[in-house]
N, C-alpha and C positions, 0 to 999 in steps of 0.2 A: 554484457556478461559472457564470460568465456566458456562455461560448461554448465550441464545439468545440475551437478552437485551445488554449484555456487548459486544457482536459482533456487534450488530446494532450500537451501541454508537461509537465503534472504527471505523466502516466504515463510519459513518456520520461524524466523525471528520476529517479523513484524505482523504476521497475521492476528495474533491476539490483540494488538493495537488497532488494527483495521477493524476487527470485530467490535471493540468498545466504541470506535468512531461511528461505525455502522448503528450501532444502538443508541448512542448520544444523539446523533443528528438524524436518525430515522430515515436513513438512505434505503433500507429495504433489499440490500444486496445479498446474494448468496455467497456461499464461500468461493465459488469459482471466480466470481465477479471481483471479489475482494483479492483474490490472487492476481488477477489481471491489473487491479489498481496499484498493487505493489510492484508488479513487473513494469508498469508505465512509470512509476516513480524510481524505479531501480538505479538509474544513473546517479541521482542525487542521494538516494537512501545509502548507496554504498559509501558515502563519505560522512554519514553523520555520527556525531559523538554522543548523543543521548536520545532519550524518548521524546522529549520535548521538541527537538529539532524534527525528528521523524513525524510526529503528530502534525506539526506545521506543513511538512512536505506532503504528507498523505492529504490532507484538508486542501491544499492548493491544486493537487493534481485532480482530486475528486471534482473540485469545482470546475477546472479547466475542460474536463471530459465529460461532465454531467450531461446526459441526454445524447452523447455521442459515442465514444468508443467503449464506454462502460455499458 
């Protein structure tokens, strides 16, 4: 990601979905951790066309980083 505004827009766009996933899957993450999840997924999220794709990406990144970077 090139700048802070792009990062903020990405987080604003996908944070509601991350909160839904957090609740559905019982992750127990706070907002800061969900923002980190979005940033870890950013390279792939930047190219998604819909929320279904974003959901799959966030689930995959969470699974990959569970117990580690998150």
